[in-house]
C-alpha positions, 0 to 999 in steps of 0.5 A: 092383739098378739101381733102388737105384743110381738111388735113391742117385744121386738121393739125392746129387742131392737133397742137392746142393740143400741147403735146396731139396732138398724142392722139388727132390724135389717137382718131380721127382715132378711130372715123373715123374707127367707121363711116366706111365711112370717108376716113382717107387720110386727117388725114394721110396727117395732121399727115405728116404735124404735125409730119413729115414722120416717126412719122406721119407714126407711128401715122397714122398706130397706129391710123388705128390699134386702130380704127380697133381694136375698130371697130372689138370689137364693131362689134363682140358684135353686131354680137353676138346679131345679130346671135341670131335673124338673119343670114348672109348666103352669100357665101363669108361670109360663105367661110371666116368664115369656112376657117382655121385660117391661111387662114383667116389671109392671106385672111384678109391681102390680103383684107387690101392690096387691094386698094379701099376695104372699111376698115369697110367692111373688119373689119366686115367680120373678126368680123363675123368669129371666127378669133382671135384678134391677127391674126386680128391685125397682118393682119391689121397692115401688110396690112394697112402699105403700104397704110398708107405709101402711104397716108403719102408720098402723103399728105406730097409731095402734100403739099411740092409742093403746098407750094413750099418746093420742 
């Protein structure tokens, strides 16, 4: 229930930006991605409230993609520095890093679709490999679309029920 209150407060905050609300949502989404620990459900629900279902979905998915891209880029920079001094030689990271580009794409897509896997960890794993940014972004958008759609629908529906819209 607390998440719903956060969504409603976030919706009011977004509305305060007027025509700049979409930009504010995108920037907040990047911030959420950079923390790698804050779930984005409350923002998706707020986007549904402010923009409606179709535009709320588009804004939320664009925000998730932009946040993933910025995180991927920053992780890559950090990993380059880390690789000079240390190594992450876990079995999973080595298997993912050594996979073909096509296999990396499908592994990332599967990880993005799987529920309850931390997005930050998935992004970090992809950044650790030599996966190109185009494959990363395609797998990210395709993999995040179902969960973003579910978040948008769930958030909008919960508010509809609570407010007596249905």
